[in-house]
C-alpha positions as CSV (number, residue, x, y, z in Angstrom):
1,K,-1.4,-7.6,-6.9
2,E,-4.3,-9.6,-5.8
3,T,-7.2,-7.5,-6.9
4,G,-8.0,-9.1,-10.2
5,D,-9.4,-6.5,-12.6
6,V,-10.2,-3.9,-9.9
7,L,-8.8,-0.4,-10.5
8,H,-9.1,2.4,-7.9
9,V,-9.3,5.8,-9.5
10,F,-9.1,9.1,-7.5
11,E,-9.9,12.4,-9.2
12,H,-8.3,15.4,-7.5
13,P,-8.4,13.9,-4.0
14,E,-6.4,16.9,-2.8
15,N,-9.3,19.4,-3.3
16,G,-9.9,21.4,-0.1
17,L,-7.0,19.9,1.8
18,H,-4.2,21.8,3.5
19,P,-0.8,21.1,1.8
20,D,0.4,19.0,4.8
21,L,-2.7,16.8,4.5
22,Q,-2.1,16.5,0.7
23,R,1.3,15.1,1.4
24,D,-0.1,12.7,4.0
25,L,-2.7,11.6,1.4
26,G,0.0,11.0,-1.2
27,E,1.8,8.7,1.3
28,R,-1.5,6.8,2.0
29,L,-2.2,6.4,-1.7
30,A,1.3,5.1,-2.3
31,S,0.8,2.6,0.5
32,L,-2.5,1.5,-1.0
33,S,-0.8,1.0,-4.3
34,A,1.3,-1.8,-2.8
35,E,-1.8,-3.9,-2.6
36,R,-4.1,-2.5,-5.3
37,H,-4.0,-0.9,-8.7
38,V,-4.3,2.9,-8.1
39,V,-4.6,5.8,-10.5
40,V,-4.6,9.4,-9.2
41,E,-5.4,12.5,-11.2
42,T,-3.9,15.5,-9.4
43,H,-2.5,19.0,-9.9
44,S,-0.9,18.9,-6.4
45,E,2.8,18.8,-6.1
46,H,2.3,18.2,-2.4
47,L,0.4,14.9,-3.1
48,I,3.0,13.8,-5.6
49,E,5.8,14.6,-3.1
50,G,4.1,12.6,-0.4
51,A,3.7,9.6,-2.7
52,R,7.3,9.9,-3.9
53,R,8.7,10.0,-0.4
54,K,6.7,6.9,0.6
55,L,7.7,4.9,-2.4
56,V,11.4,5.8,-1.8
57,K,11.1,4.9,1.9
58,D,9.5,1.5,0.9
59,D,12.1,1.0,-1.8
60,R,9.4,0.9,-4.5
61,K,10.8,3.6,-6.8
62,N,10.0,1.5,-9.9
63,D,6.3,1.6,-8.9
64,F,6.0,5.3,-9.7
65,L,4.8,6.5,-13.1
66,A,3.2,9.7,-14.1
67,C,2.0,10.8,-17.4
68,C,1.7,14.5,-17.6
69,L,-0.6,16.1,-20.2
70,G,-0.8,19.7,-21.1
71,R,-2.2,22.0,-23.7
72,I,0.3,23.7,-26.0
73,R,0.4,25.7,-29.2
74,G,2.4,24.4,-32.1
75,R,4.6,26.6,-34.2
76,D,1.7,27.1,-36.5
77,G,-0.3,28.5,-33.6
78,K,-2.8,25.6,-33.6
79,P,-3.7,24.1,-30.2
80,G,-2.5,20.6,-29.3
81,I,-1.8,18.3,-26.5
82,A,1.6,17.1,-25.3
83,S,2.4,14.3,-22.9
84,R,5.5,13.1,-21.1
85,E,6.1,10.0,-19.0
86,V,7.8,10.8,-15.7
87,T,9.4,8.2,-13.5
88,L,11.7,8.2,-10.4
89,D,15.4,8.1,-10.9
90,S,17.8,5.8,-8.9
91,H,17.8,8.4,-6.1
92,G,14.1,8.7,-5.9
93,F,13.7,12.0,-7.6
94,L,11.5,12.8,-10.6
95,D,13.5,12.3,-13.7
96,G,12.6,15.7,-15.0
97,P,9.8,18.2,-15.3
98,C,6.4,17.0,-16.4
99,L,6.1,19.5,-19.3
100,S,7.6,22.8,-20.4
101,F,5.0,25.2,-21.7
102,D,7.0,27.6,-23.8
C-alpha cells in the first residue's frame, strides 16, 4: 500500500445510518482498504457484512481481519476481557462467531 505510515481510523461510522446504508459504507471502506490502511471500530453486523461481500467480490478474502473484544466474567466471578481473531474462510464467510458470552 502506498500510504507510508498513514492509518485511517473510523470509530462507529455506522451511527445514525439505516442498515442498508451501513452495508454500503462497509463496501466503500473495504474498497478504500485496497489502497490505504484502514481500521474500523463497529458494532454493526450490517457494516461488517457489506465489507465482507466487497472483499469476496474483489477476491481479497485474506485482507479481512477482525479482533473482537468483550467483557466476560471468569469462573471466579471476576471481570475480565476476552478477544478472538476472526478471518474469512475459503468461501468468504466469517470463520466463527466473534465471542460467546456464556
